[in-house]
Every structure is written in structure tokens, then in C-alpha cells.
N, C-alpha and C positions, 0 to 999 in steps of 0.2 A: 505493500500500500505506497501510497506518494507521503511522505515526511508534513506535507501542506495539506493534506486532507484526511479527516477522520472521519470516525462513523458514530456520530453523538447519539442513535439508538436504532436497534433495528426491531420491526413490526412483525414477526412473520402470520400473514394473513391467509395461509392455504397450504395445505401440502397434500400429496398422494401419492401412488406408489411408487411413481417415479422421481419427482418432483418438491422442491420445497420455493416458496414463494415469499417475500420481503418487501416490504420497503423499508430503505435507507433514510434516516436524515444524517445528512452530511454536514459536517461543521469545515471550515476553510480554516488559512494560516490566519486570517483576521476575524476568529469565532464567530464569523457570519453561518448559522445554521439554513438549511434550508430543507423543511422540515417534509417527510416521506414522498421525494421529489423522485427518488430512487429506486426502481423497479430492478431488483435480481430476482434471477430464476436459477435456483443451483439442483443437479442431480443428487441421489442418495447416496451414488457411487463411482468412485474412481480407481484407476490404477496409475499411482504419482499423479501428475498432472493431469493425466487423460480421462474425461466422462464418454468418450466414443469412437468409432472409428466408421472410416468411409472407404469402400474397398470398387478400385474399376476390373473388372474382371474383364482379360482377353483369352480369347479360345481363337486357334490358329491368326487371323488377320483382322477379326472382328470384336467388338468390343459389346456386354450384355450390360442394357437399359431396362430399370424396371417403371413401368408406367404406373403411376403411382396419383390417388387423389387426395389432395393437402387442404385440409377444411378450413384452415384457416385462411386460406387464400382461394376457398370453395373454385379449384381448378387442378384438373391433373396435368401433373408435370412428370419429365423421365429422372431418374435418380439413380443412383450406385447401391449395391447393398450397402448398409448402413446401419447404425443404430448402437445403443448402449453398452457401455462394461457392466458386465456382472460381477458380483461378488467373489463366484466360484472362477472367474479368467486367470489362467496361471500367469499370462501375459497379455501386454498390448496385441501382439502377432497371435496369440490366442483366442483374443475377444474377435479380431480382422478375420480370422478362417470360420472360426464359429459364425459369423453374424454371413457370409457366404454362403455356408451352407446350409444356414437357417432360411433365409430371402430367395435362393435359387437352388436350381439343381445342380451347382456347380462345387468343386473342389479345387486345389493344385497341392501341390506337394510346398513343405517348409518352404525349402528354400526359395521358392518362385514368389513367395507374396514379397514383396521389396515394399520397405517403409519408403514413402518419401519426406513426406515434413508432416509437422503439426502446424495447426492453424486454430484459429480464436473464430468460428461462425459468426457471431453477434455480440462481441466485446460490450456494446453498450445497455445490455439488461442479462445476458447468458453468464452466467460463469461456469465457462463449458469450453475445453479445448481438445480436439478433434484429431486424432491420428489419420493421416490418408496411407495408403495402401494401392500397390497396382500389382494383382494377383494374376503372373502371367502363364504361360500353359493351361489353362484349367481345360476340366476334363467333366464329363456329366459321371454324377453320380444315379445310383439304380433307382430311377423314378418309381417304382413300385412302391417303395418304402419311404418316400419323400411326399411330406404333404406340406405347403407352403398356405400356410393362413395367416399373412399380415393383414391388420385392416387397412385399409383404403387401396392393397396392393390389385390392379386390376389384368397386367400380363409383365410378361418379361420377352424383352427384343432383341435379334443382334443387328450392329449395326457395321458398316466397313468404313474405312478411313475415309473413303471421298465424302461417305454420306456427315459425318462426324463433323467433318471441315466446312461443312454446310451449315449442319446445325447449331453449330456452334458461333454463327454470327446473329443467332436469338438468343443472347444467354437466358432471357425469362422463362423458358420452356426447364431449367434446369433450377437447382437449388444449387449452393453456392458452393459446398462441398465439388458433387460431381462437375461443375462446370471446372474448376481448379484441377482437376484428377484428366479432363476431357483435354486440356492444354495441356497437361505437362504430357500424357500420352500422343498427345500430336507432333509435341516438339521433339520427342525423342523417337518418333516415327518418322519426323523429316530428317534427324540425324544417319539414320542408319540406311 
């Protein structure tokens, strides 16, 4: 926390199985207090600094995206498999592989899931840091045993590099982590 900014008091006003919601009253270096003007949303679990993961699955020369309905914007967008870390997760890479398997019919070898970097998705209100991964050489799991039951998930679709190159020009069709991972993947593809 900044030495000149202090939390004067914190008011927890809601909680559920994933989030705590607070209004913070902030005091600045001149002791000026801004009453309950800062909304802070935080998750219950983290691994180190990380609260979630996003994974771009690559199979052959294509990537897989999920068509997801997001209630807050009342719109369908494309996303990579992503989610929160769990208490039982052994590492952030474990979280990424778990989310890949839970949200798609794909898996990859441990050495093929590469950490790209971390990022803060919305530091104005979310106390969250997301670990971004690219999962290369993905293969399909036994789909008879796999049931994808994620709220809002409509379908999964493969996209070629050329299709992604066109789609990336309309970033409002993606969430932030998906957009960043697509840009990273395209950049790596252009170098090879």
C-alpha cells in the first residue's frame, strides 16, 4: 500500500462462496478521508499473489475459444478457459491445467503449458492477479467421461491464425486476458 494512502475503515457489505465485497474509506497524506468511495472485490483463495488463471489452448495450428454469455454485459463474447485458483491446487500451473480440463475437452503435457506473465484485470476494483498461460500441443480427452457444465458457456470453437488476426481488430469481442493471450500468440506465430 502507498505510504501516503491508508484505509481509514473497511465495510464488508456482501460475501458469497467466491467473493468478499468491501467499501473502503481512504485517508490521504493530508488526512482527508473519502468515505466509502472505493469498492474492493476480492476472492477467498489465492496461490501466492495469484487469484486466477487464463489458458490459451493451441491444437495443431489453431486455438480454441469458448463462446460465453456474460450477464454483467448481457452479451456473448469469446474467452479462453479461465477461472479461480482452488484451495486444493498445488501450484498455479496445476490451476491452469485444471481449468483447461474443466472447461474444454482438452489437456496437454505439463511441459507444454507455458507461463506467459501475470496481470491485474481491473485494479480499480478487483484485488486480483491472473496468471496467463499458453497450452501447446493440446489433445482431446476421452469425451465420453467429460461433462462441461459451466454456467453461460455456449460452445467451443477452433480458430486459425488468420481468423484470429481478423477477430483481434474487434477487442470488445473478448475479455482482457483472452485479448492479451491472443496478441501474445499471434506475435509468437509471426516470429516462427
